C-alpha positions as CSV (number, residue, x, y, z in Angstrom):
1,X,12.8,-6.1,27.2
2,X,12.5,-5.6,31.0
3,X,9.0,-5.3,32.6
4,X,9.8,-1.6,33.3
5,X,11.3,-0.8,29.9
6,X,9.7,2.3,28.4
7,X,7.6,1.2,25.5
8,X,5.8,3.6,23.2
9,X,2.8,2.3,21.3
10,X,1.9,4.5,18.3
11,X,-1.8,3.9,17.4
12,X,-2.9,2.3,20.8
13,X,-6.6,2.8,20.1
14,X,-6.8,0.9,16.8
15,X,-7.4,-2.8,16.3
16,X,-3.7,-3.5,16.2
17,X,-2.4,-1.2,18.8
18,X,-5.1,-1.9,21.4
19,X,-4.4,-5.7,21.1
20,X,-0.7,-5.2,21.6
21,X,-1.3,-2.8,24.5
22,X,-3.6,-5.5,26.1
23,X,-1.0,-8.2,25.6
24,X,1.9,-6.2,27.1
25,X,-0.3,-5.2,30.1
26,X,-1.3,-8.9,30.6
27,X,2.4,-9.9,30.6
28,X,3.3,-7.4,33.3
29,X,4.9,-4.5,31.4
30,X,4.3,-1.4,33.4
31,X,6.0,1.5,31.6
32,X,3.8,1.9,28.6
33,X,3.5,5.3,26.8
34,X,0.7,6.2,24.4
35,X,-0.9,9.4,23.1
36,X,-4.2,10.1,21.4
37,X,-4.2,11.8,18.1
38,X,-5.3,15.0,19.9
39,X,-2.3,14.8,22.2
40,X,0.2,13.9,19.5
41,X,-0.3,14.4,15.8
42,X,2.1,11.9,14.1
43,X,1.8,13.8,10.8
44,X,3.5,16.8,12.4
45,X,7.3,16.3,12.3
46,X,8.1,18.9,14.9
47,X,5.6,17.4,17.4
48,X,7.0,13.9,16.9
49,X,10.5,15.1,17.3
50,X,9.6,16.9,20.5
51,X,7.8,13.8,21.8
52,X,10.9,11.6,21.3
53,X,13.2,14.2,22.9
54,X,11.0,14.5,26.0
55,X,9.9,10.9,26.5
56,X,13.0,9.0,25.3
57,X,11.3,5.6,24.8
58,X,13.5,2.5,24.7
59,X,11.1,0.5,22.5
60,X,8.6,1.6,19.8
61,X,5.7,-0.2,18.3
62,X,4.5,1.6,15.1
63,X,0.9,0.5,14.8
64,X,-0.5,3.9,13.8
65,X,-1.7,4.1,10.2
66,X,-4.6,5.2,8.0
67,X,-6.4,2.0,7.1
68,X,-9.6,0.9,5.3
69,X,-11.3,-1.4,2.9
70,X,-11.4,-1.5,-0.9
71,X,-13.8,1.5,-1.2
72,X,-11.7,3.7,1.2
73,X,-8.4,2.7,-0.4
74,X,-9.6,3.3,-3.9
75,X,-11.4,6.6,-3.1
76,X,-8.9,8.3,-0.8
77,X,-5.7,7.3,-2.7
78,X,-3.8,10.5,-2.0
79,X,-4.7,10.5,1.7
80,X,-3.6,6.9,2.1
81,X,-0.1,7.3,0.6
82,X,0.6,10.8,2.1
83,X,-0.6,10.1,5.7
84,X,1.1,6.7,6.0
85,X,4.4,7.9,4.5
86,X,4.3,10.9,6.8
87,X,3.6,8.9,10.0
88,X,6.3,6.4,9.1
89,X,9.0,9.0,8.2
90,X,8.4,10.9,11.4
91,X,8.4,8.0,13.8
92,X,11.1,5.8,12.3
93,X,13.6,8.7,11.8
94,X,13.0,10.0,15.3
95,X,13.3,6.5,16.8
96,X,16.8,6.4,15.2
97,X,17.7,9.8,16.5
98,X,16.6,9.0,20.0
99,X,18.6,5.7,20.1
100,X,15.6,3.5,20.4
101,X,16.7,-0.1,21.2
102,X,14.2,-1.8,19.0
103,X,11.3,-0.7,16.8
104,X,8.5,-2.9,15.4
105,X,6.9,-1.6,12.2
106,X,3.5,-3.0,11.2
107,X,2.3,-3.2,7.7
108,X,0.0,-5.5,5.7
109,X,0.2,-8.4,3.3
110,X,-1.3,-6.1,0.6
111,X,2.3,-5.2,-0.1
112,X,2.6,-8.2,-2.3
113,X,2.0,-8.3,-6.1
114,X,-1.5,-8.9,-7.5
115,X,-0.2,-12.0,-9.2
116,X,2.0,-13.2,-6.3
117,X,2.5,-17.0,-5.9
118,X,0.2,-18.5,-3.4
119,X,0.8,-18.8,-0.5
120,X,2.9,-15.6,-0.6
121,X,6.5,-15.8,0.7
122,X,8.4,-12.7,1.8
123,X,10.7,-12.9,-1.2
124,X,7.9,-12.2,-3.7
125,X,7.9,-8.6,-2.7
126,X,8.4,-6.2,-5.6
127,X,8.5,-8.9,-8.2
128,X,5.4,-7.7,-10.3
129,X,2.6,-5.0,-10.2
130,X,0.4,-4.4,-7.2
131,X,-3.3,-4.7,-6.9
132,X,-4.6,-1.3,-8.2
133,X,-7.3,-0.6,-5.6
134,X,-4.8,-0.5,-2.7
135,X,-1.6,0.5,-4.5
136,X,-1.0,3.8,-2.7
137,X,-1.4,2.1,0.7
138,X,0.8,-0.8,-0.3
139,X,3.5,1.5,-1.6
140,X,3.6,3.4,1.6
141,X,4.0,0.2,3.6
142,X,6.8,-1.1,1.3
143,X,8.5,2.2,1.9
144,X,8.3,1.5,5.6
145,X,9.9,-1.9,5.2
146,X,12.7,-0.4,3.1
147,X,13.2,2.4,5.5
148,X,13.6,0.0,8.4
149,X,16.0,-2.1,6.4
150,X,18.0,0.9,5.3
151,X,18.4,2.4,8.8
152,X,19.4,-1.0,10.1
153,X,22.1,-1.4,7.4
154,X,23.4,2.2,7.5
155,X,23.0,3.1,11.2
156,X,23.0,-0.3,13.0
157,X,19.5,0.1,14.3
158,X,17.3,-2.8,15.3
159,X,14.0,-2.2,13.5
160,X,11.8,-5.2,12.6
161,X,8.9,-5.1,10.0
162,X,6.0,-7.4,10.3
163,X,3.2,-7.9,7.8
164,X,0.0,-9.3,9.3
165,X,-2.7,-10.8,7.1
166,X,-6.3,-9.6,7.3
167,X,-7.0,-8.9,11.0
168,X,-10.2,-9.0,13.0
169,X,-11.2,-8.8,16.6
170,X,-12.3,-6.4,19.5
171,X,-12.0,-2.7,18.7
172,X,-12.4,-3.4,14.9
173,X,-13.9,-0.7,12.7
174,X,-17.5,-1.6,12.0
175,X,-18.3,1.5,9.9
176,X,-20.1,0.1,6.8
177,X,-18.6,2.7,4.6
178,X,-14.9,2.2,5.6
179,X,-14.5,-1.2,7.3
180,X,-12.9,-4.3,6.1
181,X,-14.9,-7.3,4.8
182,X,-15.2,-9.3,8.0
183,X,-16.5,-6.6,10.5
184,X,-18.7,-5.2,7.7
185,X,-20.3,-8.6,7.1
186,X,-20.9,-9.1,10.9
187,X,-22.7,-5.8,11.2
188,X,-24.7,-6.2,8.0
189,X,-25.8,-9.7,8.9
190,X,-26.6,-8.6,12.5
191,X,-28.7,-5.7,11.3
192,X,-30.5,-7.9,8.8
193,X,-31.3,-10.3,11.6
194,X,-32.7,-7.5,13.8
195,X,-34.9,-6.4,10.9
196,X,-36.0,-9.9,10.2
197,X,-37.0,-10.3,13.9
198,X,-38.7,-6.9,13.9
199,X,-36.4,-5.6,16.7
200,X,-36.6,-2.1,15.2
201,X,-35.5,-0.2,18.3
202,X,-32.3,-2.2,18.4
203,X,-31.7,-1.4,14.7
204,X,-32.2,2.3,15.3
205,X,-29.8,2.2,18.3
206,X,-27.2,0.2,16.4
207,X,-27.1,2.7,13.5
208,X,-27.5,5.7,15.8
209,X,-30.3,7.2,13.6
210,X,-33.6,8.9,14.4
211,X,-36.2,6.5,12.9
212,X,-36.8,3.1,11.4
213,X,-37.3,4.7,8.0
214,X,-33.9,6.3,8.2
215,X,-32.3,3.0,9.3
216,X,-33.9,1.1,6.4
217,X,-32.8,3.6,3.8
218,X,-29.3,3.6,5.1
219,X,-29.1,-0.2,5.2
220,X,-30.6,-0.5,1.7
221,X,-27.8,1.6,0.4
222,X,-25.5,-1.4,1.4
223,X,-27.9,-4.0,0.1
224,X,-29.4,-5.0,3.5
225,X,-33.1,-5.5,4.3
226,X,-35.1,-8.0,6.4
227,X,-34.7,-10.8,3.9
228,X,-31.3,-10.5,2.3
229,X,-27.7,-9.2,2.6
230,X,-25.8,-8.1,-0.5
231,X,-22.1,-9.1,-0.8
232,X,-19.8,-7.3,-3.1
233,X,-18.4,-9.4,-6.0
234,X,-18.8,-13.0,-6.7
235,X,-18.1,-14.4,-3.2
236,X,-15.3,-16.5,-4.8
237,X,-12.2,-14.6,-3.6
238,X,-10.4,-16.3,-0.8
239,X,-9.0,-14.5,2.2
240,X,-7.0,-15.4,5.3
241,X,-8.0,-13.9,8.6
242,X,-6.0,-13.7,11.8
243,X,-7.4,-12.8,15.3
244,X,-6.0,-9.5,16.5
245,X,-4.9,-10.9,19.8
246,X,-3.0,-13.6,18.1
247,X,-1.3,-11.0,16.0
248,X,-0.4,-9.0,19.2
249,X,1.1,-12.1,20.7
250,X,3.3,-12.7,17.7
251,X,4.5,-9.0,17.8
252,X,5.4,-9.2,21.5
253,X,7.1,-12.5,21.0
254,X,9.3,-11.0,18.3
255,X,10.0,-7.9,20.5
256,X,11.0,-10.1,23.4
257,X,12.9,-12.8,21.5
258,X,14.1,-11.8,18.1
259,X,16.3,-9.1,16.5
260,X,16.8,-7.8,12.9
261,X,19.8,-10.1,12.5
262,X,17.3,-13.1,12.9
263,X,15.3,-12.0,9.9
264,X,17.7,-12.8,7.0
265,X,20.4,-15.2,6.0
266,X,23.8,-13.7,6.8
267,X,25.3,-15.5,3.9
268,X,23.3,-13.5,1.3
269,X,25.1,-10.7,-0.5
270,X,22.0,-8.5,-0.6
271,X,20.0,-8.1,2.7
272,X,16.4,-7.7,1.5
273,X,13.0,-9.1,2.3
274,X,13.7,-9.0,6.0
275,X,10.1,-8.4,6.9
276,X,8.0,-11.2,8.5
277,X,4.6,-12.4,7.5
278,X,2.2,-12.9,10.4
279,X,-0.7,-15.2,9.4
280,X,-2.3,-18.6,9.7
281,X,-1.6,-20.0,6.2
282,X,-5.3,-20.9,6.1
283,X,-7.9,-19.2,3.8
284,X,-11.7,-19.1,3.2
285,X,-13.9,-17.8,0.4
286,X,-16.0,-14.7,1.1
287,X,-19.1,-16.7,0.5
288,X,-18.0,-19.3,3.0
289,X,-17.1,-16.6,5.4
290,X,-20.7,-15.1,5.1
291,X,-22.2,-18.5,5.8
292,X,-20.0,-19.0,8.9
293,X,-21.0,-15.5,10.3
294,X,-24.6,-16.3,9.5
295,X,-24.4,-19.4,11.6
296,X,-22.8,-17.6,14.5
297,X,-25.1,-14.6,14.4
298,X,-28.2,-16.7,13.9
299,X,-29.4,-14.9,10.7
300,X,-32.0,-16.8,8.6
301,X,-32.2,-14.7,5.5
302,X,-30.4,-15.0,2.2
303,X,-27.3,-13.6,0.5
304,X,-27.0,-12.0,-2.9
305,X,-23.9,-11.3,-4.8
306,X,-23.4,-8.0,-6.7
307,X,-21.1,-9.0,-9.5
308,X,-20.8,-5.5,-10.8
309,X,-18.6,-4.7,-7.8
310,X,-14.9,-5.6,-7.7
311,X,-13.6,-8.8,-6.3
312,X,-10.1,-7.6,-5.8
313,X,-7.4,-10.2,-5.7
314,X,-8.9,-13.7,-6.1
315,X,-6.5,-15.4,-3.7
316,X,-4.4,-13.8,-1.0
317,X,-2.8,-16.3,1.4
318,X,0.4,-15.8,3.4
319,X,3.2,-18.2,3.8
320,X,4.0,-17.9,7.6
321,X,6.9,-20.5,7.5
322,X,9.4,-17.8,8.4
323,X,7.5,-16.8,11.5
324,X,7.1,-20.5,12.4
325,X,10.8,-20.9,12.0
326,X,11.3,-18.1,14.5
327,X,9.2,-19.9,17.0
328,X,5.6,-18.6,16.9
329,X,2.3,-20.1,15.5
330,X,-1.3,-18.9,15.7
331,X,-3.7,-20.3,18.4
332,X,-7.2,-18.9,17.6
333,X,-9.1,-20.6,14.8
334,X,-11.5,-18.5,12.7
335,X,-14.9,-19.7,14.0
336,X,-13.8,-19.2,17.7
337,X,-12.4,-15.7,16.9
338,X,-15.6,-14.6,15.1
339,X,-17.8,-15.8,17.9
340,X,-15.7,-13.9,20.5
341,X,-15.7,-10.8,18.2
342,X,-19.5,-10.9,17.8
343,X,-20.0,-11.2,21.5
344,X,-17.8,-8.2,22.0
345,X,-19.8,-6.2,19.5
346,X,-23.1,-7.1,21.2
347,X,-21.7,-6.1,24.5
348,X,-20.5,-2.7,23.2
349,X,-23.8,-2.0,21.6
350,X,-26.2,-2.8,24.4
C-alpha cells in the first residue's frame, strides 16, 4: 500500500475499526474512507453497490459486524446470523466487482469447535460442533472465511481473513447488558467501588440515571452492590485477551506485507484454512481476571460466583504460530492493557 492509497474501513467506530483507523493514521496513510451507519447501511445491497461504484476504494478493511457477549449472542440468534451474513455478502462481493486490490476480513476465534484442541490451530476449523450459545455468529464468520477463500480461488482476488481472539481496549462496549466479559467486569467493579466509597453522584452519572435508588436497582440486577460483584459461572473458564491496538497493528502489518498466497502451503491439493489467528497464546481464568481488574481499579469488596449461569467453553486459547511465522507478535501484556483501558474509561466518563 502507498500512503495515499484509498482505503475503506467498514466499521470505523467500533473497537476493531477505530483501532485500525488510529494505526493507519499514525503510520501516515492519508486517503482513508469511512461512513457512519446513517451514511451507509451495509445491510442494504443497493447502497453498498452504489458506494463502491462511486468511491472505488483500492483496499478494504471489513471490521463492521454485529457483536456481543454470551447473553446477546444467545438471545438475538437470528439477528446475529442474518446481519453478519448480509454485511459480509454485500461488502465482499462488491469489493470483487470493484477490483479491490486487497481486502481484510475480520472474524473471531469463536469459529472454532467447542471441543477444539487447545491451543486452537487454524486447521481445527469445521472438525466438530460449535459452542451452542454463539453458533449463529460463528457460522456467519465461517461463511465469511469461505467466501474470501472462494473468491480468491475462482476470481484471483486477494482477500485475507483474520480471526482475533477476545479483544479489549479504548472504544470498547461497556453496556452491562451486551458487552463482553472484560469491559463488563471493569464497569461492574468500578461501580461497586464508587458505591463502596459512597461516591453516589459519580454512580448516577456513570449509569446516566436519575437517582441513587434507580442506580442501585439497576446494578443489583447484575449482582453489584457496595460489598460484592457477582460473576457469571464458576470463574474457572480460561480466556485469552488481546489489546485492540495490538490487533490493529497485526492487521496493518498483514495488509502492508502479506498476500493470500502467503496464507497456505502451495503444495497442498486442497486450499483451506487460509485464515490467520491473531492472539497472544496466553490465557487467564475469569476469576483471575476479576482479581487483576480489582487490583487496577482499587476495589476492596468481594466476588461471588453465580453457578446457575453458563460458563461457556472452559478453555479457549489460540495458537498464533502461523502469525508469528508471517512476522508479527503481540507487544502489550494484559495488565498494562487493562490499566490503559481503565484510564481511558475514567477520562471518557468525567
